[in-house]
N, C-alpha and C positions, 0 to 999 in steps of 0.2 A: 606415525602421524607426524606431519611436518610442524614446524614452529608456527607457521601461518594458520594451519588448521587448528592447532591447539589454542592460539590466541583468539580465533573466531569462536570456538566453543566456549572459551572463558567469557567473551563479551556476551554471548547468548545467555549463558548461565547468570551472569551479573544482571542483565536486563530482566530475566525471568524473576530473579529475586526482588528487584525493584518493583515489579508489577505486583508481587505478592504483598509487599508493604503498602504500596499506594498506586493503584491502577490509574494511569492517566493516558491521554491520547498520544502525547509525545513519546512516551516510553513504548507504547504499543507500536507506533510508527517506526521507531528505531529498531525494535525487535524484528519487525517484519523485514526491514532492510537487511539485517544480519542473517535472518533465516534464508532469505533468497540467496545470499552469498554461499550458504551451506547447502544449497539445492534442496531446501525444505519448503517448496512453494505452497503446498496445501496449508501448512501451518502459518506461513506468511499471509495467505489470503484471510485466514481467521483473524489475524491481528489487524489487517487493514479494515475488516468489518468492525472490529472492536473500536478502532479509532473513530470511525464514522458514527458509531452508537454513542460515543462519549462527546464528540465534537463534529456535528454535521457540517460545519464550515471549513473543515480541514481539507482543502482542495487537493493537496498532494496525495492524500489517501485515496481519493476518487481515482486519480491517475494511476496509482499503484495497484489498486484493486482491479480496475478495468484492464490494465495490462496483463495482470495475472490471469484473469478470466479469459482474455483473448488467447494467451499462451496455452491455457488448458482446453481450448476448443469451444468455449462458451461465448460465441459471438453475440447472441442476443443479450446475454447477461452483461457483457462488456459494453455493448451499445447503451443499455439502460443506465449503467454506472457512469459512462462518459457524458451522457446527456444530463444526468443529474449534476455531475461535477461541473459541467459547463455553466449551468444555471447558477450554481453557487459561486463559481469564479467570476461571473458577471456581477453578481451582487457584492462580492468582496473586492472587486477590482484586481484580482490576481490574473493579470493578462498573460504572463509567461506560461503558467500552468494551463491556462485556457488554450493557448496556441498548441501546446504539446498534446492536450487531450483532443483537439480538433484533428490533428494528424492521426492519432490512434483511432479515433472514431471513423475516419475515412477508411482506414485499413480494415476495421471491423465490419464496415458496411460493404466492402468489395468482395 
């Protein structure tokens, strides 16, 4: 195992420990990001869903979840997530994330 792989696994373990102590949206999001780096997409998807359960205004989690669903071949699921995320982004004024989700939404619809 390379030093990079080892460091990645250590970060994942550390974030999992943090979640056991106090589950919050940011830690779930960070863990999802690290899990993707470790090619553990299905686990990452679960953590994106946990982010949104804890904080439905977390627009980056809609983007992440939608992208993962799209990569997993669930275009209808991705479309629904992107549409929900765009509505939230409009409410919160998160224009950059909205622009990114619009691009992914077009891909999912094609």
